[in-house]
C-alpha angles and dihedrals in degrees: 000000000000138000098203143011116252096239094051098065117114142145091293089070096055113144091010119136106231139187115211134184128190150098127303108252093179140345121210131183110206111181098318094321115106121214120194121187103211116200132197134158093290101048143277133313126193114233120194124203121185131189093253087085101050099183099052089037090058092048090048089052092057100051122100136191116308094014109144111236141183112206135187120197150124126272117236140161118274112248116267111279097024098080111130108213091187092067126072085219095042097117095058142046135187120242101219117231100167135017130190124185106221092181140350124229134212118235104287116247087237138013116255092232094051109114097188103065116137115252093237090053091049092051095043089055096034093148088063096040089053090059090068110107091232092057093044090051091049093053092045089052091049090053090047092051092050091051093050091050093051092048093049097046092044089054088052093055099258118148121220104228126173121224126200124282093199106061146125127296116263132185102260098145101260137071118279126236102233126211118199119230115231094192093049104039114212094023128102141202120217124218108237120262083197137342089248102135094036094054089050089051089053090057090052085052093060097252087135097191123032136172136172136178093219143177115237132185134212127172098215140122113289136230139161095293100035134076133176087241119031141162128244138178102236120200137181133171138177131227094017128111129216092273091055094046095047090048093054093044092048090053090048091053092049090051092046096053094043095050096031105047103359093251124140109212115217109259146248096032108237120239128220133178121243091243093052092049092054092044096050102029108017091236141069091230104054123180102230092195085074109078095194113112136187116242118206113231100165092117091056094051102050096095102032120116091234101100091192086070102024097056099055089039089062096041118104090228095030132108142188112199134174128212115201113208113198111229086000092135089086088069112114124230089251091054090049090050090052091052089049089055089047095055088048087071087067097049099268112144092208148336118245119196146180122209112209108213101159123001090192093068094055114211091357091061092058130083123205143114090231098057093091088063096053128077118231093248092054090047093051091048091051091051092048096043093050096045091233122184134191112290092027127123128211123210121199133208123192124176141075113341095253094049094049092045094047096044099043093036090056092041088053093056094046092050092051089056097041095047099036095244101146115119127197124001109253126030116171120189137181114219113205141172097048118181111261092223143019126205119237106216094193098050094031093228143106122260127190110249092218111010133308094259093065114115118239122224087236113087098198116077090210091060095059093048093050097046108020093155091059097045117111124200133224091242131130134188128198113219126187123187092341095311122113103231095182148327138214146157149192107275132228108261101178126078098221092053092047092051091047092054094045089049092053088052091056097260109129124206094266094051091044090054090049095049104030105016094126090053094045091050091048090053087062095059105067108297113189123219104269144165141174149171139225127213126202103239092193094054092042094053090043089059094044091048092049095234129136101227136045087224086076093061099041118082097217112015130172127243123249087271090057095250132130110224091191095062099017090238132195096051136165115284123242109264089229091056090049092052091050088053094047093241127142121187121226106228117216116240113264110235091213 
């Protein structure tokens, strides 16, 4: 139906007769001459209709925005002075000879160039929202990224293999989406949170190198970088240690950014231990573009009279940390109060501070309500340790480790944005040496920090059971600009170690057999050493596209309440279907 795409026309097509199809971006009537900007996936072409051809001119006069047209015409140069350098097609236009209205359109619920459309409206009319050039560019980038990944991994000998969507629930850290079985009443499938066990089984099957761009599902609370269904690049390989896996993945990311968005990532990617990341930045996914760092001052606060500092300084799981903000002395009291409210969201009970007006005047050159509680020696040590200069401001966090890290780590990120403290554009980082386990104070039990199939550094099962708090895992995460792009690990490949880990997590031998019997059995039949990684494709493309939400790089995303405004899903099930599945709903009592 067409000879060219609108956005592909240029001076090489001069005097060509062309057939174009697309949507009306805009119609303009200039002194009896009608201009139509016709848009398709590749861009916009300007079509001109003059009164010399009465029939097509009359049709052109009747069209409105978003009408679907088919146009025949001749490519010519734009008149002098009318060239549009902002358009790829800006040097040419098409003199319209014939026009056919393929379909009419109602007035759209929003203009495509309106930047302030509510998210619910955008998602309800997603077919219109996707016509915006920004959305089209994002989805084209996503397709390009997936293609580069496939080409790279294929060249490295990886096989693309699909794994089941209907499977068994596994402990991945979130709630499963369950699917009832009609043929086996009372039993349920689970939609996979990841293909973790299947890709390990593939390694046991001798596939050696596997990958899959796969849909995963997690029934959890949503945010800007999280959806109930998401896409990840899933990778597993045999006979390769963490060094080999990180090397290949680093090379893939360099290739991806160079070919995808013409960016050369700084190499080699630095590495940092989990413990160092928390100590310096309060998070295991630090944004290295932000030069602000936390400084531990617990040792300086143990003997001060100020119990707000002294108590956590003496706690085994407590911390007192300082965050020096260059030129932060210009912050007003209201701004400091706003930051105090902000850290309260992370459990902090307050936000102490010291403004440094003049270091040369000692205590007199400082401004803070807490100075009266701190000896001169402690104050001097704080100033020296934090490298403070005149005009700076020091924030303090004092509480349990996690609260201080969460509060000051988040404050660090916000200050960098508010005060324009981000340096450079792209800063990748590998985080390594994660703890194998973390202790749940509420449930009084151990949890795996990644997942229970991650291999420990310890080789003796007895060692991890005797000292779980000291056990490190063979896990690694890739972080870019403060966003965790993906994580992986070397896996457990021996039955006795897998049983020991499950036992420490409170899963006895009988329960382990019930939940993971197929995996445990497979481990007995010649399982090779293996490991892998998974990258969040949505987050990756979000960063590459320079947008703030993964909804802008997913064709049909859900809202924060896990609903689809376009299709009104989820929706009630047909009673007949429920009967076939043996399901009866418990109706809530009606207050009336």
